[in-house]
N, C-alpha and C positions, 0 to 999 in steps of 0.2 A: 519569559520567552522573548528571544530576539526577533527582530523583523526578518522575514523571509529573505534569504540571500539571493543575489542576482547570478544567474547561471553564466558560467564561462568567463567571468570577470575576476578582478582582484578580490581574493577572499571569498569567492562564491562557490556554488556547486560546480561539479565537473562539467565540461562542455558536453554537448550531445554526442553520444558515441558514433564512431564512423559507421556508415551504412544504415543509419536510422534517420527517417524523415519525420518531422513533427509539424503540427499546426493546430490552431484553435478550431473548435467545433461548436457552432451554435445550434440549438434545437428548441422546439416549442413544447410546452406542457401547460394545458388548461389556460391558454391565453397569455402565458408568461414566457419570456425568452431566458434561456439558460445557456451558459457557455463553459464548456470543458476543454480538454486538451487531448490530442491523440498522437501517439507515436507508433511507427511501424517500420519494418524493414524496407529499404529503399526499392527493392525489386521483388515484391511478393509474387509468388507463383501459386495460383489457385487460392483456395480458402485457407486461411491460417487460424490457429487457435486464438481466441480472444481473452484479454484480461481486462478487468475493470478495477480501478483503484478508487476507493471511497475516502474522502478527505476527513481530516480532523476538524474540530469545531471552529477553527478560524476560516474555514473554506478552502476551496481548491486553490493551490498555489504552486510555488516552484519546488517544494519538497515532493508533492504528489506528482508533478511533471517529471522530476528526477526518477522517481520510482517507475513511472510508466516507460521512461526511456530505457531503464535497465531491463524491463520485461521485453521491450521491443528488440533490444540487443540480443536476446536469447531466442527470438523468433515469433513473438506474439504481436498481434495488433492490440495495442494497449490504450485504454480510455481512462484518463483521470477525470472523473465525473464532477459535475457541479450540482449540488442539491439545494443551493440557496437562491440562485437566480443571477443573471448576468450583472456583474459589477458589485454583487453583494458579498463583500469579504470583510473580515474583522481585522483590526489592527491593535486591539486591546482585549483584555479579558471581558470587560463590560460589553464591548460590541459583540464578542463571541456568544455571550449569554443571551443577548437580544436576538441573535440569529438562530441559535440552536433550539430555543424554546418553540417558536412557531413551526420550525422545520419538522419537529417530531411530535408536536402537540396533537395533531389530527392523524391517528394511526391509519385510517382508511386513505386519506390523501397521500400519506407517506408511502404506502405500498403501491398506490397508483403511479407515483413518481418512479419508484424502483422499477416497476414494469415498463414504464415509458423509456427508462434509460436503456434497458435491454433492447427494446424495440428499435430505437433510433440508432443504436450502435450496430446492430445486425443489418439493419436496412441500408446503411450508408457506408459500410466498410466491408472488405473481403474477409469476413469472420465466419468460421465454421460454427453454426449455432448449436452444435452438439458437443463443443469443446470450449467451454468458457471457465475461466478461473477468476475468483473474486478475492480481493484483499482490501482491508481498510484499517484505519488507525483512529482510536479514540471514538468520536461520534461515528466515523466511518466504519470502525470495527463493530459497533452496534448494528450498522446496516448489514454487515456481512452475517452476523448472527441472525438477523431477521430473515435474510435470504435463506439461511440454513433451515430456519423454522418453517418457512413457507415451501421450500423446495422448488425454486424457480427452474423452469425447463432449460436444459443445456449446461447447467452449472455442475462441473465435475470435480472442482477443487475449491476450497475456501480457507482463508487465513485471516484471523482477526488479531490485530496487534494492540495491546493494552486497551481492550474494548470496554465499553459499558455493557454489562450483561443484562440490563433491565429488559424484560420482555414486553414488546410493544404490540404483539399479535396475540390473537386468541388461539392460534394453532399450537396445541401441545398434544403429543410430543413432537419434536422436530421432524420434518419430512425428509430432509437430507440426512442420511445415516452413515456416510463414510467419506473419507478424504477431507476431514475437517480438522483444522489446526487452530488452537487458541494460544497465543503468546502473551503470557501474563506476568507482569512484574511483581516481585515480592512486596513492594511498597505501594501497590495500587490502593487508592483511597477506599475502595469498596472492601478491601481486605480479602482474606481467604474465602469469606462467605460469598463474595461476588463470583469467584471461579467455581466454588462448590455448587452454586445455584445453577449454572449452566451445565455442569457435569451431570447434575441430577436429572436435568431435562433429557440429556442424551441417554442416560441409563434407562430412564422411563420409556424412552422410545426404542429401547433395545438396539441402539445405534452400534455400528461396527466400524472399525477403521478410523476412529477419531483420536486425536492426540492433543493433550495440554502440555505446554512447556511453561515452566516457572523460572524466572530469572532472578537469582539471589542478589539483593542489594540494589536492584533496578527500580526505578520509579515510573509512574505514569508519564508517557511521552519519551521513553528511553530510545526509541528508534528515530526520533526527530532531531536532525542536526542543528536546528535553530532553537532547540530547547535547552535550557541550562542543565537539565538532567540527562542529556544525551550520553549514551554509553556506546561507543563505537564498536567495541568487541562484541557485546551482547546483541547489538543491532545487526551486525554482520552475521553472527550465528543464527539469529532468528530468520533472516532472509535466506540463508543457505538451506535451512530446513524446508522452507517454503519452496525454494527452487528445486530441491531434491524431490519433493512430491511431484512436480511437473515432469521431471525426468522419469520417475517410476511409472507415471501414468501414460508415458509416451507422447506427451504434449510438446516436448523439445527433444532434439535428436542427440544431444550430448549433455552430460552433467558438468556444468561449470561450478566447481566447488568453491570458487572465489567470486561468486555472483555479486557480492556487495563491496568489492574492493576498489573499483575505479574512483580515483580522487582521494583515496584515504592515505594517510601517512604510512610510510614503510621504512624498513631498515635495509640498506643495500647489502649488508652482510648476510641477509636472509632472503635470497632471491625467490623462494617459494611463496613468500607472503602475498605476492600479487597474482598468483595463478598464471593465467594466460597472458597477463600484462607485464610490463616492465617497471622496475623501481627506478624512477627518474628523479635526479636531484638537481636543484637549481641554486645558483649562487645568490639569488634574491633573498632578502631578509623577511619577506612577507610570510605569513602563516596562513594555512588553509583553514577555512571556517570549521571544517568537520573535526579538526584537531587543533583548536585555537590555543590550547594550553601546552601543546607539544613543541619542543624546540626544533624538531626536524623540519627541513624544507624539502624532504623527499616524498613523492607521492606516486601512487600506482597510476600508470597511464598507458 
């Protein structure tokens, strides 16, 4: 895994989309300070649907911020949460292991923190409490599955990307029974059994409207552009499916079928690659991080 890229700079994530306002957000939980990131449309009118982005095991960082900004660009107030504590972020696998263990070692505290995240988000931002979508990656994908198991009020859509499917709650079967997506790579360390485990939970609960997607040849972390196993095509597809769910539920007013294209490499001979955006080419020799092995210097902007 490479260090998280810097947004908007040389070789970094795309700059914040036009019309999106961002900022850090500090909140308290049981005497500790936590700090996440919020992105929302610059001129919100009334209450907007809310989206919560749960981080992978390195902690909230610029990849999660990028995902939150994408959601804000489509009309959400989006909150990239912090589940570790202010300043608690990993820079190595060893540090990640040291953070993730205590974070989910106490299941009761874990769920109190999840509940607190919903509370501070709704209380501090113009979020419709009946229209919340949750997404998460790796460790954060597990948080999404825990939310599905418990059925948190107001959550109408859920997407877990390469999640750990280990059950941390005693609630079986899952309480949330529809509009659930699991995006699972073929080469996930837990293997097919990991996906089958959660699918069986859903069947036991007679859930309806849930979908599992399996990505051939993809590995754990395939949606993370700072990860060596990043697969841009499959990452894009997985997020298009997630965004299409928002459209079908009426959470957004239009379906942007190229939801995950901003900043990605493109071919100027194929203008439809960028959807509503343009394929812009630069004479610069630099390469975009998201396509570090591609010779093209053309990106969707």
